[in-house]
C-alpha positions, 0 to 999 in steps of 0.5 A, a space after each residue: 500500500 505504501 509503495 502505491 502511495 509513493 508511485 502516486 506521489 511520484 506521478 503527481 510530481 512528474 505531472 506538476 513538473 510537466 505543467 511547469 515546463 509547459 507554462 514556461 514554454 508558453 510564456 517564452 513563446 508569448 514573449 517572443 511573439 511580443 518582441 516580434 509583433 510590437 516593434 521590439 523586433 529590433 533587438 541588438 547583438 550585445 557584441 556588435 550591436 547589429 539587429 538580430 534576425 529570425 533564423 531557423 537552424 536544424 529546425 529550431 527557430 531563433 533570433 541570431 546576429 547576422 554576423 554570427 556573433 551569437 543567438 537567442 533561443 527560448 527554452 524549448 528551442 534550446 532543448 531541441 537544439 541540444 537534443 539534435 547536437 547529442 544525436 549527431 
């Protein structure tokens, strides 16, 4: 009986973690959309001050420096990118 309670508690913790992750992904996506649609799409690279541009790299959407000085990814895009790197 105690073992069933432990497994149930574990399942509840996994569910809560999944819900938190989903909320964070949605929030990141909303922030990206605000940046893109409210005229704030003129984010600049902190290194060279060039405006960041939308790019897709290995199926991952990101904002990147046109001079390849860096990129900004939301949490889900980072997960997908890292998974692709580990598979390669």
